[in-house]
N, C-alpha and C positions, 0 to 999 in steps of 0.2 A: 180433467183432471189425469184422465191417463196420457193423452195428448201431449201435454204442457210436464209432461216430469219425462217422455220419450223425448223431448226436442232439448229438456236441461242436461241429458246423455248424452244427446247428438252431439253439444253444445260441448262438454267438457271433451269430449275426445275427438273434436279438432283442437280443442288448446293445447292440448296435450300435446297429438299429433304437429302442433305446428312449432310446442318448444322444445320434443326432441328434435325437428328438423335444425330448427336452429342455432339447438346446444352444438349439434353436429357438426353445422355449419363451421362454429368459430372454432370448435375446439379445431379442425382440418387445417382453419387457415393459420391458428398457430403452430398449429405443425410445422406449417408451408415457410410461416415465420423464424421458426427455431432452425431451420434445413437451413435458409439462406441469411442467420447469420453468425456472425463474423466471430469466432468462438477466439479468445482473450487472451494470450498465451505470454509469458516472458522472455524476451530475448538477447544474448550476449555475440556481439563480436568476436569471429574466430583471432586472435592473434599469436604473438609469438613470445614465448616464457619457459620460464622452469619449471621441469616434472621431478620432483621428489616422491621416491618409493621407499619406506619404513615399514619398519616390520618390530611391536612391541609384543615380548616375551617376559613371565617373571619366573623370579630366579631365587636363588639363596647367598643370605651372604655368609660365611665360615671364613674362619682365622686364618691365618697362615700358617701359622704350625700349632699344634693341639699337643698334651705330652700329659698322659696319665702317671701319675707319683704312685711309687709300690718302694714299700721298706725294703732294707737291703739282707735284716734282720728280724727276727722276732723278736714280740716286746708289745710292751702295756704302753699307750701313750699318758704320759704325765704331763703334759703343758704341746698349745697350738698355739705356736709364735708368730698368725700372721691370719689377716681377717679374708673373707671373700671380697673380688675386687684390688684390692689391695696389688699393687705391682712388686714382683722380687725381681730380684738376681741370679743366672745362673750358679746354681752350688750354697745358693743362699737357706738358712736354714727356714725347714716350715715347722718342726717338730720336737718335739721328746720325743725320746720312748727309752724305757726299764727293759733289761730283758729279764725275764723270773725262770728263765727253762731251770727245771728241778737239774740240781745235783753241779751247776755254776751259778760261781758271784752275783749280787745283783749290779749288772753294769748297765751306763749310759748310752745311750746314744740319738742319733736325729738322724731325721729325714730333709733328704736335702733334694732341693729345685732343682730339674733335670734340662731346665732352659729359662732363658730369662722370659717375664712374661707377667700377665696377672691371674689370682686364683682364680675358677673358676667354679671353681664348688671342692670343699672342704665337705669328707666323705666319712671321714668317723669322728667321735667324742671323747673328749678326756676321759681313760679308763678303758678304752677297747681294746681288745687284745689285735692283734694286727701278725701278718704275716708277710712273707715277700709276695702269695698270692694277692693279696689287701691293695685294693684300691684306695689310697689313703688322700689321693686329692685329684685335680686336675689342671694346668695351665695353656692357658692361650696366649699367644705371642699375636696381637692385628694391628699391629702400627700397619701392616699390610694385609691385605683379605683378599677373599679370592670370592666370587659371586657364580655360582654353579647355577649353569640351565639347558634344556635343550632346544631342537630347534627342527623346524620340518627337516625333510628329505629335501625335496624341492628346492630349497632352498641353502643347502651345504656349497653352494659356487658362491655364496657371498660370505663366507667366514674359511678365515684365512689367519693363521700365528702372526701379531704382531698389527691386526686390525685394530682400531678405535671403535668400543662401542659410547654409550651414555648410558647413566646412571642415574635412575632416582627413585627415591624413597619415598612415600604417603608419609604425609606431616612432615616431612622437609623443605625446604624452597631450593635448599643447593644444592645442584646437579653433579657428577660425581664422572669425569672420566676413568677411562677402564682400557686394556689392552687384550687384547685376545691372549691365552698364552698355553689351552691346551683343546683341542678338536678330536674327541674319539673318533679312532678309527674304523666303529663299528656303530651298524646302523639298528637300532632296536626293534625288533621285529614287530611289537605290538603296539606300537605308538608311531613306528615310520620316521623315529626324532635320530637325535646325534645330541651327544652329552657336551659341552662345554662351560668351558672355564675362562673366566675372565681377571684381567689381576687389577687391584686398587689400592694407589695408597691410601694408608688411611690413618697420619701422622696424628693430627686429631683428635683418633679413636669417637669418630660421628657414628660408622656405621659399626654396627655391632654382629658379632656370631648370632644364627638365625630369625635375621630381619630377612622381610618379603623384599623383593628390589624389582624394579623393573627397566630392564633389559631393553633402549633401545638401539635396534641396528639399521645401516643406511645397505639396503639393497638396489640401489639403483638410483641415478640422477644424471638429468642432461639437459643442458644450456639452448636456449635460442630454439626451442622445440616449438611445431603449431600445439596449438594447445586447447581445449574446450575443455568447462568443468564436468568431474565426472559423471553427474546426476543427469548429463545432459546424453549420454549414451545408449542406448537399449541393444543388448549386446553386441551387432556385430553393425547397428543401423540407428541413424538422428535424424532429428526433423530440422530443413533449413528454410528460411522465409524468405521470398521473394517481393513480388509482387503482390502484398498480403494474402499470400498461398502457400500453404504448409507444400512442402517437395520434403518425402523420403529419400533420405539418399544414404546409401552403402558405405561402410570408410575401413578402413585397414586403418587397425589401432599398431601402435609401438608399446614404451613404456607407459603402462598402468602405476599412476602417481594415486597419494593417499588425498589428495586434492586431484587433480585437473590430469587428463590423457593425453597423452600422445596421436595428434594423426600423422598417420606417412599419404595416405592416398585419399582421394575422396571430397577433400574439403578447400578453399581455401582463403586466404589471409582476408578479413574482414568482413567475410560471409556470416550470416548472422544466426545461428542458432540457437534451437526451442531449448530452455536450460529449467521452465517451471509450463506444465500440461501439455506436455509431450505425450504422456499415458492416453492422451484421449484421439491421439491423431494417428490416421494414416496414411495419409497424405492426398495431400489433394481438397483441403479443407480453405474454404476462406479464413481468416483469421487477423485480429486485431493484436497487432505486436507492439511490445511495451519495452521498451529498453533497460534491461537490468542496472537499480539506481536512480530512475527515473524522478520518482515519487520516492 
């Protein structure tokens, strides 16, 4: 009985050893197959095209003119003749007041609008006592508006007076054309940015003071440049596929656009660059190139 048990143990040990050896051989074979298998990558031929570089920053819409309204004399408000939001002409009557100063007869007077525009706020009520220091109302003229924004110091060269920019408002399908009217000569030492203002014609008064605007600025543009997709570039190099082999290629970059990158040296038109899968490459690997748009 003891001899039988020993025999069984020996057989089990032999089987386990054989199984381990076979598994190890299969694993090595799989590793060799993986090492020699071609990696699938997506490629795109190098071509000439347009490179556009833009910058989008957030700005704030402000009225072209804002006028606080102060009474000329002391008195008590007896009537408010306008409502918030309504349009008034310059010198229009806004409120009626009565002088109740002791020692003087009651005198009726009015508070007039200093400019033409819309009533942005009425800050007093009927019965309120006002003085020449009391802010009674605020009037804004926003038939023309300004968009105030800041641009990074490195992009100062792209901002000049009268240069055109595009203005977009979230929730509005219409974009607005604007031109730079003011550029601060001072750089903010904390943010390293420059304050800029752009003027927008607003006859329909769609743009309202206080709105957040998206300002799109053209930083650079080139036509008929040798371009590759921006995603193909890895620092200062990319990968080119010749005869199913990935080749690392150092390149000299020109204008970096929003989608494409200009290549000055290192590539020729028609060469196939890897646009997806290049992160797995080091150079010299066998690859299976798939042309973008083929599937």
